[in-house]
C-alpha positions as CSV (number, residue, x, y, z in Angstrom):
1,X,-16.8,32.3,15.7
2,X,-14.3,31.8,18.6
3,X,-13.0,28.6,16.9
4,X,-12.4,30.5,13.7
5,X,-10.6,33.2,15.6
6,X,-8.4,30.7,17.4
7,X,-7.6,29.0,14.1
8,X,-6.7,32.4,12.6
9,X,-4.4,33.1,15.5
10,X,-2.7,29.7,15.2
11,X,-2.2,30.1,11.5
12,X,-0.6,33.5,12.0
13,X,1.7,32.2,14.7
14,X,2.5,28.7,13.4
15,X,1.7,28.8,9.7
16,X,-1.3,27.5,7.7
17,X,0.0,23.9,7.5
18,X,0.9,23.4,11.1
19,X,-0.3,20.3,13.0
20,X,-2.1,22.4,15.6
21,X,-3.9,24.3,12.9
22,X,-5.0,21.0,11.3
23,X,-6.1,19.6,14.6
24,X,-8.2,22.7,15.4
25,X,-9.8,22.6,11.9
26,X,-10.7,19.0,12.4
27,X,-12.3,19.8,15.8
28,X,-14.4,22.6,14.2
29,X,-15.4,20.3,11.4
30,X,-16.7,17.8,13.9
31,X,-18.6,20.5,15.8
32,X,-20.1,21.7,12.5
33,X,-21.0,18.2,11.4
34,X,-22.4,16.5,14.5
35,X,-23.7,19.5,16.6
36,X,-24.6,22.2,14.2
37,X,-25.7,20.3,11.1
38,X,-23.7,22.6,8.9
39,X,-22.6,19.9,6.6
40,X,-21.1,22.0,3.7
41,X,-19.0,23.9,6.2
42,X,-17.9,20.6,7.8
43,X,-17.0,19.2,4.4
44,X,-14.7,22.1,3.6
45,X,-13.1,21.9,7.1
46,X,-12.6,18.2,6.9
47,X,-11.0,18.4,3.5
48,X,-8.6,21.1,4.8
49,X,-7.7,19.1,7.8
50,X,-7.1,16.0,5.6
51,X,-4.8,18.0,3.3
52,X,-2.7,19.2,6.2
53,X,-2.4,15.7,7.7
54,X,-1.5,14.2,4.3
55,X,1.2,16.9,3.8
56,X,2.7,16.5,7.2
57,X,2.3,12.8,7.9
58,X,1.3,10.9,4.8
59,X,-1.6,8.5,4.0
60,X,-1.2,6.2,7.0
61,X,-1.5,8.9,9.6
62,X,-3.7,7.7,12.4
63,X,-5.9,10.8,12.8
64,X,-7.1,10.6,9.2
65,X,-9.6,8.0,10.3
66,X,-11.6,10.7,12.2
67,X,-11.7,13.1,9.2
68,X,-12.7,10.3,6.8
69,X,-15.4,9.0,9.1
70,X,-16.6,12.6,9.6
71,X,-16.8,13.1,5.8
72,X,-18.7,9.9,5.5
73,X,-21.3,11.2,8.0
74,X,-21.5,14.5,6.0
75,X,-22.0,12.7,2.7
76,X,-24.6,10.4,4.2
77,X,-26.6,13.4,5.5
78,X,-26.3,15.1,2.1
79,X,-27.1,11.8,0.3
80,X,-24.1,12.2,-1.9
81,X,-23.6,8.5,-2.8
82,X,-20.6,9.2,-5.2
83,X,-18.7,10.8,-2.3
84,X,-19.7,8.1,0.1
85,X,-18.2,5.5,-2.3
86,X,-15.0,7.7,-2.7
87,X,-14.4,8.2,1.0
88,X,-15.3,4.6,1.9
89,X,-12.5,3.6,-0.5
90,X,-10.2,6.1,1.1
91,X,-11.0,4.8,4.6
92,X,-10.5,1.2,3.5
93,X,-7.1,2.1,1.9
94,X,-6.1,3.9,5.1
95,X,-7.1,0.8,7.1
96,X,-4.9,-1.4,4.8
97,X,-1.9,1.0,5.3
98,X,-2.4,0.9,9.1
99,X,-2.7,-2.9,9.2
100,X,0.4,-3.3,7.0
101,X,2.3,-0.9,9.3
102,X,1.1,-2.7,12.4
103,X,2.4,-6.0,11.0
104,X,5.8,-4.6,10.2
105,X,6.4,-3.1,13.6
106,X,8.4,-4.9,16.2
107,X,6.8,-5.1,19.6
108,X,8.0,-2.3,21.9
109,X,8.8,-4.6,24.7
110,X,10.2,-8.1,24.7
111,X,8.3,-9.7,27.6
112,X,10.7,-12.7,27.6
113,X,13.7,-10.5,28.2
114,X,14.7,-9.7,31.8
115,X,14.8,-6.0,32.8
116,X,18.3,-4.5,32.5
117,X,20.0,-2.5,35.3
118,X,19.5,1.2,34.9
119,X,23.2,1.7,34.4
120,X,23.2,-0.6,31.4
121,X,20.2,1.2,29.9
122,X,21.9,4.6,30.4
123,X,25.1,3.4,28.8
124,X,23.3,2.1,25.8
125,X,21.2,5.3,25.5
126,X,24.2,7.7,25.8
127,X,26.3,5.7,23.4
128,X,23.9,6.3,20.6
């Protein structure tokens, strides 16, 4: 009940599609799923958390993995094989997006490059 109350307060203050609201909903989904065996409640919460994440960050958002895996656990417990297949496909698609993104990123640090004096770094930064 306290989680629901906290989520309600966050929704009131931040809006129903805020990142913090989605995060709290995901946490309550995990609690419902893994500790309370309330699988139908967990399912609804995961779906809502996923909807918020997709709206805010898109299909490649890193935290979607936890919600997809949580739903797979729910559907395994409920023996809903159609949903297991659907969310296995979604998780695999998510992994493909993440892999593609990781391959396209440049490494954050060039280990072959010598460190620059702080004055140079500051000049570059403030000239942006």
